[in-house]
KOLGUVEX-277842 format. One record per residue (C-alpha): residue in one letter; chain; z, x, y. Coordinates in pm, whole numbers, plus 50000, padded with zeros to 5 digits. Each point is the difference from the previous one (the first is absolute). Last residue first. Layout:
N
+--------+--------+-------+-------+-------+
: residu : chaine :     w :     u :     v :
+--------+--------+-------+-------+-------+
:      A :      A :     Z :     X :     Y :
...
+--------+--------+-------+-------+-------+
//
This chain:
304
+--------+--------+-------+-------+-------+
: residu : chaine :     w :     u :     v :
+--------+--------+-------+-------+-------+
:      V :      A : 48374 : 45539 : 51070 :
:      R :      A : 50179 : 50322 : 50045 :
:      L :      A : 50048 : 50183 : 49672 :
:      Y :      A : 49800 : 50302 : 50124 :
:      R :      A : 50215 : 50185 : 50261 :
:      R :      A : 50346 : 49915 : 49858 :
:      T :      A : 49877 : 50047 : 49653 :
:      A :      A : 49850 : 50345 : 50048 :
:      I :      A : 50294 : 50133 : 50200 :
:      L :      A : 50252 : 49878 : 49769 :
:      T :      A : 49792 : 50132 : 49705 :
:      P :      A : 49980 : 50338 : 50175 :
:      V :      A : 50358 : 50035 : 50023 :
:      V :      A : 50116 : 49883 : 49669 :
:      A :      A : 49803 : 50213 : 49757 :
:      L :      A : 50046 : 50333 : 50182 :
:      I :      A : 50353 : 49923 : 50082 :
:      V :      A : 50062 : 49920 : 49623 :
:      G :      A : 49827 : 50334 : 49900 :
:      V :      A : 50189 : 50190 : 50258 :
:      V :      A : 50331 : 49877 : 49900 :
:      G :      A : 49922 : 50083 : 49621 :
:      L :      A : 49854 : 50328 : 50053 :
:      V :      A : 50329 : 50098 : 50202 :
:      L :      A : 50205 : 49900 : 49678 :
:      I :      A : 49767 : 50200 : 49800 :
:      A :      A : 50024 : 50298 : 50175 :
:      I :      A : 50376 : 49988 : 49996 :
:      F :      A : 49984 : 49945 : 49636 :
:      L :      A : 49766 : 50299 : 49945 :
:      E :      A : 50238 : 50217 : 50194 :
:      R :      A : 50290 : 49900 : 49751 :
:      W :      A : 49747 : 50051 : 49714 :
:      G :      A : 49955 : 50354 : 50086 :
:      I :      A : 49862 : 50248 : 50255 :
:      W :      A : 50031 : 50384 : 49935 :
:      A :      A : 50203 : 50269 : 50108 :
:      L :      A : 49840 : 50333 : 49915 :
:      S :      A : 50118 : 50286 : 49788 :
:      K :      A : 49876 : 49792 : 49674 :
:      I :      A : 49653 : 50063 : 50040 :
:      S :      A : 49790 : 49914 : 49682 :
:      V :      A : 50265 : 49741 : 49852 :
:      Q :      A : 50058 : 49819 : 50342 :
:      A :      A : 49627 : 50016 : 50068 :
:      R :      A : 49896 : 49877 : 49655 :
:      D :      A : 50190 : 49698 : 49852 :
:      I :      A : 50198 : 49900 : 50301 :
:      I :      A : 49750 : 50059 : 50278 :
:      L :      A : 49641 : 49917 : 49846 :
:      F :      A : 50063 : 49783 : 49709 :
:      K :      A : 50298 : 49795 : 50111 :
:      L :      A : 49940 : 50009 : 50376 :
:      A :      A : 49636 : 49912 : 49959 :
:      V :      A : 50092 : 49713 : 49756 :
:      A :      A : 50270 : 49856 : 50236 :
:      L :      A : 49769 : 50011 : 50299 :
:      T :      A : 49717 : 49821 : 49826 :
:      A :      A : 50257 : 49734 : 49880 :
:      S :      A : 50122 : 49953 : 50339 :
:      A :      A : 49638 : 49971 : 50128 :
:      A :      A : 49909 : 49747 : 49740 :
:      A :      A : 50320 : 49806 : 50073 :
:      V :      A : 49951 : 50005 : 50377 :
:      G :      A : 49651 : 49889 : 49971 :
:      L :      A : 50086 : 49692 : 49765 :
:      I :      A : 50286 : 49923 : 50254 :
:      G :      A : 49741 : 49980 : 50285 :
:      A :      A : 49734 : 49804 : 49823 :
:      V :      A : 50291 : 49755 : 49905 :
:      L :      A : 50114 : 50000 : 50354 :
:      S :      A : 49647 : 49929 : 50142 :
:      E :      A : 49977 : 49684 : 49783 :
:      L :      A : 50364 : 49898 : 50081 :
:      L :      A : 49908 : 49996 : 50362 :
:      F :      A : 49691 : 49798 : 49961 :
:      P :      A : 50168 : 49763 : 49801 :
:      L :      A : 50289 : 49985 : 50287 :
:      T :      A : 49787 : 49953 : 50279 :
:      I :      A : 49900 : 49631 : 49972 :
:      Y :      A : 50375 : 49912 : 49936 :
:      S :      A : 50106 : 50250 : 50286 :
:      N :      A : 49757 : 49819 : 50248 :
:      S :      A : 50144 : 49647 : 49933 :
:      A :      A : 49805 : 49736 : 49816 :
:      G :      A : 49950 : 49686 : 50227 :
:      V :      A : 49735 : 49834 : 49829 :
:      L :      A : 49750 : 50108 : 50232 :
:      R :      A : 50101 : 50377 : 49916 :
:      M :      A : 49973 : 49938 : 49650 :
:      I :      A : 49635 : 49850 : 50051 :
:      G :      A : 49906 : 50291 : 50191 :
:      I :      A : 50136 : 50243 : 49728 :
:      E :      A : 49797 : 49828 : 49729 :
:      R :      A : 49688 : 50021 : 50221 :
:      R :      A : 50055 : 50378 : 50094 :
:      R :      A : 50051 : 50093 : 49636 :
:      T :      A : 49711 : 50257 : 49987 :
:      F :      A : 50079 : 50115 : 50343 :
:      A :      A : 50374 : 50059 : 49923 :
:      T :      A : 49895 : 50221 : 49685 :
:      L :      A : 49759 : 50199 : 50227 :
:      R :      A : 50295 : 50057 : 50254 :
:      I :      A : 50236 : 50087 : 49736 :
:      T :      A : 49768 : 50243 : 49852 :
:      N :      A : 49906 : 50141 : 50334 :
:      G :      A : 50369 : 50060 : 50089 :
:      I :      A : 50089 : 50157 : 49663 :
:      Q :      A : 49691 : 50230 : 50027 :
:      L :      A : 50111 : 50103 : 50380 :
:      A :      A : 50359 : 50081 : 49872 :
:      A :      A : 49835 : 50203 : 49696 :
:      A :      A : 49793 : 50187 : 50254 :
:      L :      A : 50298 : 50074 : 50221 :
:      L :      A : 50216 : 50137 : 49674 :
:      L :      A : 49682 : 50216 : 49951 :
:      L :      A : 50013 : 50139 : 50341 :
:      V :      A : 50367 : 50055 : 49940 :
:      A :      A : 49960 : 50160 : 49675 :
:      L :      A : 49761 : 50245 : 50164 :
:      I :      A : 50235 : 50080 : 50275 :
:      M :      A : 50282 : 50053 : 49748 :
:      T :      A : 49812 : 50223 : 49785 :
:      G :      A : 49894 : 50198 : 50292 :
:      W :      A : 50364 : 50021 : 50102 :
:      R :      A : 50116 : 50121 : 49676 :
:      L :      A : 49731 : 50269 : 49981 :
:      G :      A : 50078 : 50132 : 50333 :
:      N :      A : 50359 : 50000 : 49908 :
:      L :      A : 49937 : 50191 : 49693 :
:      V :      A : 49781 : 50259 : 50202 :
:      S :      A : 50296 : 50043 : 50253 :
:      F :      A : 50252 : 50035 : 49731 :
:      L :      A : 49796 : 50292 : 49853 :
:      P :      A : 49963 : 50161 : 50354 :
:      D :      A : 50399 : 49948 : 50040 :
:      L :      A : 50076 : 50153 : 49683 :
:      V :      A : 49875 : 50363 : 50044 :
:      Q :      A : 50124 : 50066 : 50370 :
:      R :      A : 50299 : 49783 : 49886 :
:      L :      A : 50101 : 50283 : 49748 :
:      D :      A : 50154 : 50181 : 50328 :
:      A :      A : 49979 : 50356 : 50028 :
:      V :      A : 50130 : 50229 : 50294 :
:      S :      A : 49878 : 50338 : 50077 :
:      Q :      A : 50114 : 50354 : 50109 :
:      V :      A : 50357 : 49896 : 50130 :
:      G :      A : 50190 : 50308 : 50131 :
:      Q :      A : 50089 : 49840 : 50349 :
:      M :      A : 49998 : 49628 : 49988 :
:      T :      A : 49700 : 49817 : 50158 :
:      Q :      A : 49853 : 49877 : 49680 :
:      A :      A : 50324 : 49864 : 49898 :
:      R :      A : 50025 : 49749 : 50285 :
:      S :      A : 49658 : 49872 : 49945 :
:      V :      A : 50072 : 49942 : 49638 :
:      V :      A : 50334 : 49834 : 50051 :
:      G :      A : 49848 : 49766 : 50271 :
:      Q :      A : 49687 : 49904 : 49787 :
:      Y :      A : 50237 : 49909 : 49695 :
:      N :      A : 50120 : 49650 : 50080 :
:      Q :      A : 49831 : 49800 : 49731 :
:      P :      A : 50206 : 50191 : 49747 :
:      D :      A : 50315 : 49858 : 50137 :
:      V :      A : 50332 : 50215 : 49938 :
:      L :      A : 49749 : 50300 : 49925 :
:      K :      A : 50030 : 50266 : 49727 :
:      I :      A : 49933 : 50352 : 50109 :
:      R :      A : 49888 : 50307 : 49790 :
:      F :      A : 50075 : 50307 : 50179 :
:      S :      A : 49767 : 50312 : 49926 :
:      D :      A : 49981 : 50349 : 49841 :
:      Q :      A : 49648 : 50128 : 49968 :
:      M :      A : 49856 : 50196 : 49691 :
:      Q :      A : 49810 : 50324 : 50047 :
:      D :      A : 50308 : 50213 : 49934 :
:      V :      A : 50068 : 49818 : 49667 :
:      T :      A : 49665 : 50085 : 49876 :
:      L :      A : 49671 : 49805 : 49996 :
:      T :      A : 49673 : 50039 : 49767 :
:      G :      A : 50166 : 50000 : 49674 :
:      L :      A : 50043 : 49647 : 49949 :
:      I :      A : 49636 : 49927 : 50110 :
:      P :      A : 49869 : 49989 : 49641 :
:      S :      A : 50191 : 49676 : 49944 :
:      N :      A : 50235 : 49926 : 49721 :
:      K :      A : 50336 : 50057 : 50157 :
:      Y :      A : 49855 : 49862 : 50340 :
:      T :      A : 50268 : 49748 : 50107 :
:      Q :      A : 50289 : 50206 : 49821 :
:      Q :      A : 49886 : 50338 : 50177 :
:      F :      A : 49961 : 49818 : 50325 :
:      E :      A : 50338 : 49868 : 49984 :
:      A :      A : 50152 : 50313 : 49923 :
:      F :      A : 49809 : 50151 : 50283 :
:      A :      A : 50138 : 49755 : 50231 :
:      Q :      A : 50353 : 50057 : 49891 :
:      D :      A : 49963 : 50374 : 50044 :
:      K :      A : 49862 : 49931 : 50363 :
:      S :      A : 50278 : 49790 : 50071 :
:      E :      A : 50025 : 49620 : 50039 :
:      Y :      A : 50240 : 49847 : 50246 :
:      T :      A : 50054 : 49630 : 49978 :
:      V :      A : 50062 : 49788 : 50292 :
:      S :      A : 50120 : 49616 : 49954 :
:      Y :      A : 49967 : 49688 : 50180 :
:      V :      A : 49810 : 50107 : 50306 :
:      D :      A : 49925 : 49748 : 50273 :
:      P :      A : 50331 : 50047 : 50180 :
:      N :      A : 49898 : 50390 : 50060 :
:      A :      A : 50322 : 50215 : 49962 :
:      T :      A : 49875 : 50105 : 49664 :
:      L :      A : 49677 : 50125 : 50123 :
:      Q :      A : 50153 : 50190 : 50321 :
:      Q :      A : 50241 : 50192 : 49748 :
:      Q :      A : 49754 : 50080 : 49744 :
:      I :      A : 49782 : 50135 : 50272 :
:      L :      A : 50290 : 50187 : 50154 :
:      Q :      A : 50085 : 50167 : 49669 :
:      R :      A : 49645 : 50110 : 49936 :
:      Q :      A : 49973 : 50135 : 50355 :
:      V :      A : 50322 : 50199 : 49952 :
:      D :      A : 49870 : 50113 : 49655 :
:      T :      A : 49678 : 50139 : 50150 :
:      T :      A : 49647 : 49830 : 49910 :
:      A :      A : 49736 : 50267 : 49912 :
:      Q :      A : 49900 : 50268 : 50250 :
:      G :      A : 49670 : 50160 : 50062 :
:      P :      A : 49896 : 49756 : 50300 :
:      E :      A : 50264 : 49745 : 50065 :
:      C :      A : 49971 : 49683 : 49824 :
:      T :      A : 49986 : 49673 : 50217 :
:      G :      A : 49699 : 49870 : 49769 :
:      A :      A : 49741 : 50221 : 49898 :
:      Q :      A : 50020 : 50260 : 49709 :
:      T :      A : 50144 : 50348 : 50002 :
:      S :      A : 49872 : 50340 : 50045 :
:      G :      A : 50136 : 50324 : 49862 :
:      G :      A : 49674 : 50090 : 49815 :
:      S :      A : 50085 : 49793 : 49693 :
:      L :      A : 50205 : 49681 : 50118 :
:      T :      A : 50345 : 49962 : 50141 :
:      T :      A : 50159 : 49656 : 49943 :
:      C :      A : 50071 : 49727 : 50232 :
:      L :      A : 50196 : 49697 : 49882 :
:      Y :      A : 49829 : 49695 : 49852 :
:      V :      A : 50151 : 49666 : 50093 :
:      T :      A : 49939 : 49745 : 49719 :
:      I :      A : 50012 : 49640 : 50089 :
:      E :      A : 50088 : 49784 : 49685 :
:      I :      A : 49868 : 49670 : 49910 :
:      K :      A : 50119 : 49833 : 49696 :
:      D :      A : 50102 : 49678 : 50206 :
:      Y :      A : 49628 : 49998 : 50121 :
:      W :      A : 49871 : 50009 : 49649 :
:      Y :      A : 50169 : 49694 : 49888 :
:      G :      A : 50007 : 49796 : 50303 :
:      K :      A : 49627 : 50083 : 50084 :
:      M :      A : 49908 : 49931 : 49639 :
:      L :      A : 50160 : 49653 : 49984 :
:      S :      A : 49865 : 49896 : 50352 :
:      V :      A : 49636 : 50102 : 49873 :
:      Q :      A : 50064 : 49799 : 49686 :
:      Q :      A : 50128 : 49707 : 50186 :
:      M :      A : 49693 : 49987 : 50248 :
:      M :      A : 49772 : 50036 : 49686 :
:      L :      A : 50166 : 49725 : 49826 :
:      L :      A : 49916 : 49805 : 50302 :
:      S :      A : 49641 : 50093 : 50039 :
:      I :      A : 49965 : 49927 : 49623 :
:      G :      A : 50121 : 49665 : 50081 :
:      F :      A : 49762 : 49944 : 50288 :
:      L :      A : 49718 : 50116 : 49756 :
:      S :      A : 50109 : 49743 : 49737 :
:      L :      A : 50043 : 49737 : 50238 :
:      S :      A : 49625 : 50040 : 50129 :
:      V :      A : 49880 : 50026 : 49652 :
:      W :      A : 50179 : 49692 : 49871 :
:      M :      A : 49937 : 49827 : 50320 :
:      T :      A : 49639 : 50016 : 49974 :
:      V :      A : 50012 : 49921 : 49617 :
:      V :      A : 50198 : 49688 : 50082 :
:      V :      A : 49774 : 49894 : 50273 :
:      S :      A : 49701 : 50043 : 49788 :
:      V :      A : 50149 : 49812 : 49720 :
:      T :      A : 50098 : 49715 : 50213 :
:      M :      A : 49626 : 50001 : 50145 :
:      S :      A : 49857 : 49980 : 49642 :
:      V :      A : 50221 : 49727 : 49884 :
:      N :      A : 49958 : 49786 : 50309 :
:      R :      A : 49984 : 49673 : 49842 :
:      R :      A : 50261 : 50064 : 49728 :
:      L :      A : 50242 : 50126 : 50261 :
:      S :      A : 49924 : 49687 : 50237 :
:      L :      A : 50098 : 49785 : 49694 :
:      W :      A : 50313 : 50164 : 49935 :
:      T :      A : 50114 : 49988 : 50359 :
:      E :      A : 49903 : 49626 : 50027 :
:      S :      A : 50200 : 49941 : 49671 :
:      L :      A : 50294 : 50185 : 50122 :
:      T :      A : 50002 : 49807 : 50345 :
:      H :      A : 49949 : 49653 : 49830 :
:      R :      A : 50309 : 50085 : 49769 :
:      M :      A : 50202 : 50088 : 50303 :
+--------+--------+-------+-------+-------+
//
């Protein structure tokens, strides 16, 4: 074991520049990979937070100026009747995907409008008669919303159906695009790091080819010859993982915890738990990235 450790240390000293380049490459690639992992967890947290709060709002017909009504299943010149309103509520309540149904009258909608825009110049632009009564629906599973929306749109007396997903889904699409873009870039850099580790081991083996030949002639096993190269790549991998983990920790502390969480308190943000999960994944990937190219390179180039 002493010989193996001394050979590893000697090889690291001989190839300082190449070892540093491998560490830096792994640092950058693993940092990007870790950022993509944290972004995945952030998007999942945001989806869970907002989707649980999503309400489907079913707006009922109301008579407009000139005796006309808006689109939907509204009858020309008529608002939703009491019978239609009761039937809509019964059908919504009977839907197994619906958790709760809350009716909001015009007066309640106008009171909420006044509260929301109490300091705005548009406060006096609407009256109670211009407001719409509606049903607010909570879902058992926010993911199963399409059936409820489609069914509500066909009910007689419904003017329109609003769902917050229409706003959130494009946002999450952009976030998912950024996440996968970061992941693809990270994978490419990880591949570059793997190739660089393989080249480093190959060059190291080439410079020690005479010594390796002698070791093979005296009966040294493949594992005995391979172990110093494996330890060398593991050292570079561990240093890369440590640097990437420190980078993620600093970014989480100063960008998320100290700034984002303080500025936008209404969102669910990743924390140290998510960082710990990401670091565990980085550790596994870093070890694989160090071991696999080394085993391939030694098996191919250490034959005498």
